[in-house]
N, C-alpha and C positions, 0 to 999 in steps of 0.2 A: 215242766210238766205239760204233756201234750194230751189234749182231749180230742175226741172225734170231731168236734166243732172246729178244731185248728187244722184239720186235714181238709183242704179246700181245692176244688177245681178252679182253673183260671178261665175267666170268660174270654171267648173268642180264640183260645189257645188250647191245644190238646196236651195239657200236662197238669199235674197237681203240685201243691206246695204246702208247707207247714207255716202257720203263723206262730212265731215264738214270742210269747208275751209274759210267761210266768216261769218260775223255776222252783225246784223242790230241794229241801235240805238233803244232805247225803244219807244220813242214817235215820231220818224221821220223815213223817208225812206232812211236815209243815210246808205250806206254800208261801212263797214270798216274791216280792218284785225282783226284777233283774237288776244286777248291781251296776251295769254299764249300759250306756245308750247303744253301744255296738251290739249288745246281745239281743236287742229288739230287732228282729229281722224276719224276712220271708225266705224260707229255705226251699229251693226247688227240689223236686223229688224225681229220680229217674223212673222211667216207665216200669221197669222190672219190680221196683219196690211198691209203687202205687198200685199195680195190679194185685199184689199180695194183700195190701191193706184193704182194697175194695172187696176182695173175696172174703176177708175176715169180717169186715163190716156187715156184709150180706149174711154170713153164717150166724152172727150174733143176732141180727134182726129176726131171722127165720126161727132160730132155736128158742129164743126167749120172748119173741113177739113184742119187741120194744118199738114204740112209735119212733119215727126218724128224729123228730125234734128232741125227744128225751135222750136218744142215743148220743146226740151232739154234746151233752153235758158229762158224759162218762169218759174215763181215761182210756187211752189206747193200750198202754202197757199196764196189766193188772197183776196182782199178787198170785192169783190162781186162775187157771183157764175156765173154771166153773163159777168163779166169783167175779163177774165182769164189772161190778161196781166198786171193787176195792182197789185203791191205788197201790202202786208198788214203789217202794223207796229205791233210790239208786243203789244203795248198799245191798239190798235184797236181790235186785235184778242182776248185779254183778256176781253175787254168790251162786245164783241159780243158772246163769247162762254164760259165765266167763269162759269155761272150758269149751263149750259148744261154739262160742264166738271165735275163740282163738283157733280151734280146729277148722272152722269154716273159712277163716281168713288165711289158712295155710301156714300158720306160724308154728313151727315145730319147736319142741323143747330145746333150749340152748343153755347149757350149764357151763359156767367158767369158774375157775379157781383163782383166788388171789391170796397172797401170803399175809399172815398176821404175825404178831410178835413171836408166839410160841407154836403156832399151827397155821393151817390154811383154811380158808372159808370158801364155800361154794355159793354161787349166786345164779339163779335161773333168770336169764334175760327175757324169757317169754312170760314171766309173771306180771300180772297187772300192776302198774305203777302210775297212778294219777292220770297222766296224759298218754297212756299207752296207745289207746285207740285213736286219739287225736293225732299222734305222731304217725301212726300207720296210714291214716287217711291223707295226711299232708303228703307223705311220700308218693302214694299211688295217684292222688289227684294231680300232683305236679308232674310225675313221670309218665303215667299211663293215660290219664284224662287230658293232659296238656293244659291244665287250668293255670291261670295266673295267680300270683301271691295275693292280689287284691280279691279275687273271687274266693280263694281258699279262706282267707281271713274273714270274709263276710259270712260264709256258710257256717264257720265255727264260732262266730260271734266274738272275734278278736279285734283289737284295735288295729286299724290299717297301718301298714308299715311304710307306705309311700305317700307322697303329697297328692298325687292324682286321685288315689282311692279315698284319701281323707277329706279332700275339699271339693273335688270336681266330678266324681263318679257316683251315681246313685244305682247301686246294685239291685234295688227293688224294682227298677225300671223293667217293664215287660220284655223289651228287646234283649236286655242283658240276662234276664231270667231264662228266656228261651235258649240263649247261647250257652248258659251253664247246664241246662237240661240236656242239650245236644252233646256236650262233652261228657256228662255223666252217663248218658245212654251208650256212647261209644266205648266208655270204660267197661260198662256192664256187659257189652257184647263180647268182650274178650273172654269172659268166663261162661258165656252162654253155650249150652250143649244143644245140638240139633237132635230132635227126636223124630222117629218115623222113617219111612223110606221114600226116596224121590221117585217120581214116575219116570218110566223109560219106555222107549219104543225101539224096535229092531227093524232096520232097513237094509237093503242090498245096494252096495256101491259098485260091484262088479260081478255079474252073474257068471261070467266065464271062469274067473279065478275063485269064485265062491267066497267073495269077501263080504263080510257083514259089518254093519255100522250100528252101534248102540248109542242112542241119543238120550242123555239123562237130563231131566228138567232141572231148573235152578233150585238150589237150596233156599230155605226161607231167609227172610231179610235179617240182617245183622249177624248172620252165622259166620264165624271166623275159621271154622275147621270142618273137615269132612273126611269120611273114610269109605273107600271103594275096594271091594275084594272080588277078584275074578278067579274062577276055577277053569283052567284051560286044559283041554284034552290033548293027547299026543297027535291027534289028527290035524291040529292047527300048525301048519308049516310056514305060513307067511308072517307070523309074529303078530304083535299087538301094537297099535299106535294109539297113544292117549293124548288128547288135547283138552285143555281147560281154559275157559273164557272167564276173565274177571276184570272189571273196570278198575280195580285198585291193585292189580297184580296178584300173583300167587306163588307160593313156594311149597315144596313137598318132597317126599321120598318115595321111592319104589323099592319094595322088597320082594324078591322072587324065591319061592321055596320049591324044591323038587319033591318027588314022591316020598323020599326018605325023611322029609321034613328038615333037611339041612339047608341052612340059608346059603344062597348062591351069591 
């Protein structure tokens, strides 16, 4: 169970974390101690999520005029958006948000059939099954965020699977926390959509040939994709030259359409 008091900023570092010290029963609101020493942990939060939580905290304060110290004792996840003091059980949270979470994670319905004695049964692989989200996080943290198994086990509160993580590495160390936040932020940037329009200026490279140069300003930080569309008139005889500068490389496609909208 996470309260707003467990959502903390880190001194001298520009990131937030969760202090995980309690847990809640699956179908009830009973609070109890964590069952394993590995479940007591400091979970670093990517900037994308911490910004959402900060905005939510400010909205609650302004709407209900709650003193900051009183807000720290209230739960982050509630049973109803208008009942900010009521805790939400894990079972209730899953029922209310399971489909939205699955769709947000891009997990489409996947039904398979398997034979039985007299008939066949169907099973939906996208249905929630105990460690469904845990398995999904493990896959993306390992393959997209490039985290180590030690870091993944620590964030999930699992027993370390290697000797180094079990006896020699303290993942609550600020340096390692910053390292994990950086990996999580890089993972989030893959799904970040750039909004707005970049600034641009038009200059002349050759006044005799009437060549023009359009310089587009850099996209915002952590943006991994962009889209540029040109509408070229028939008067343009010299063609178009496009160059993109990126410190980490770039790949893309160019599609040309004629007036009849047929792809060329």
